[in-house]
C-alpha angles and dihedrals in degrees: 000000000000117000116223113245116259112245132196114256113263093249091063124077117225107257092230095049113101091245092050099049099080090060112014093156099094090055092045090049092053093047093048091052099038110024110009093172098045128178103216108207092192095063101018091235129122107235115213111193110166119095097232093047093046089051089053092049090053094049108032112102090214088072109074121213090189092057090041090060090051089060090079132121093252138095102220134064119258115243115275109270143125088284095058101042139067126213132320092030090041092058091047091056097039096061095061089038087067088067086070104035107012127111096272091050092050092048090052092061100033096102091048092050091051090052091047090050092053090048090051091053090049089054091049092052091051098046122090124237132018114318120220113241091217103042101028103035112016100044097042090049093050091046092050090050093051092043086062094047094044100035092238117178118233092250091060099051098092092049092048093049092049092052092044093053093048093048091054089087085080090072093068114084089193100043111147115251096259093051092044090053091053090049090050092052091046092049090053091050091046091051092052092048093049091046092055092043092052090053089054093048092051092049090050094048090233118188101220132117093257091057090052091052092047091053094053108112093201090080134068116225093256090050092050091049090047090056090049091050091050091047090057098042095038098034112026095043099048091045091051092049095041093071096059092041091049095049090048089058096038109042100063088059102071093180089056091049091053092046092050091050088059095040125130120218094273095053091044090057092047089050092053091053092049093049090049089051093055098046112012113187088219102053098177142005131212131239137162121221112234091189136009110293119198114212132180091257098042143308126290110217122226110276093025115153102224136195117195097210100216092178089061095041091052090062098044107138090208087068107023123050110224089003096191093050125094111237109174094197097044107154131204094029110176094179119161099219089121094043120238145245121034091340095056105147111272089206093058095106092046093053092045093049096045091047093047090051096047107040101054091043091049096053092041091052093044106026094173093051110154135187126222123287118249131026120335119258103236118191114243094232113110096214122061099029101219145150117257088215137345112184113196132201108226094197095189115220111277094023118113115240 
């Protein structure tokens, strides 16, 4: 006997439809409560929306990340990296990848990132008009961070940022063919640029994390470049988009703004995790089931193309009290914005540290900071989840609004 597919009620917009992308949470909420392991006939994916089930999908070895990345709207293979491999190859690549994005690498550039953040705020204060949180804060911050990691000269920052933005299409497992083709071209150009830049760094004997990665003999050249490409697409882009997403959640809550302005380092880190929970730049991740996988909400059949819907899991009321409410000091906070299991995002500490440096400094420097009136302008891309624009009013202290 064949069971009829479960469909969303007519009053809810499909979360992947253009009209549903600005606010997918009502649809996710219904799916999580009524069909938490949902076969979506529109996309062909199985949507897993509960926190416990998403955590299983991210950790269970029967769900292949390598095969999940091949279920993309593109004709070529992605570069070899942690994203495109399963254990044991994944573990072999991840260890040298830590030379670029691991704790020691992040500590080595922390002072420089703090200085770059202060310089960015100085530029904001001196510039006329209303800066855009995405274009004028998030992207420059992400570029400054990666300039430290990669040893990029000032004259190369615009070129790097242009390539990084274009290559971000590779994050979206359901990018339409035209956008996927642009991402493919950009990824090739980015790889060539990083290859040439690494040669220059090696010749100069530079002491930066990228040089340490390039010198690691455990990697082939294509593997090293694949890790660099992943670092940019999976690190630069989410960090750039996180700032706009975070301010969208934060600024309407004036008490939270004041509390963050007075935050110590511990509260700042908790705040970053909470803001990531509410609006994760990577809202889902793809897997393919290599065998039947029973979950609390249903069973994934062998061969199922699966999306662990992180954006839904991060608002699961079984795990998070008042899940749609911003709580800067939420602890514990087992959000899945960085994934989980062996594929836990290697750039997690970098994003947390950069966010915890920027956000308290930003609201201390501009205590009356305000976002735009009216609904947010969300981009229609599915991954990353990002604002198309988010102009902010800095309202420096002492200036009338």
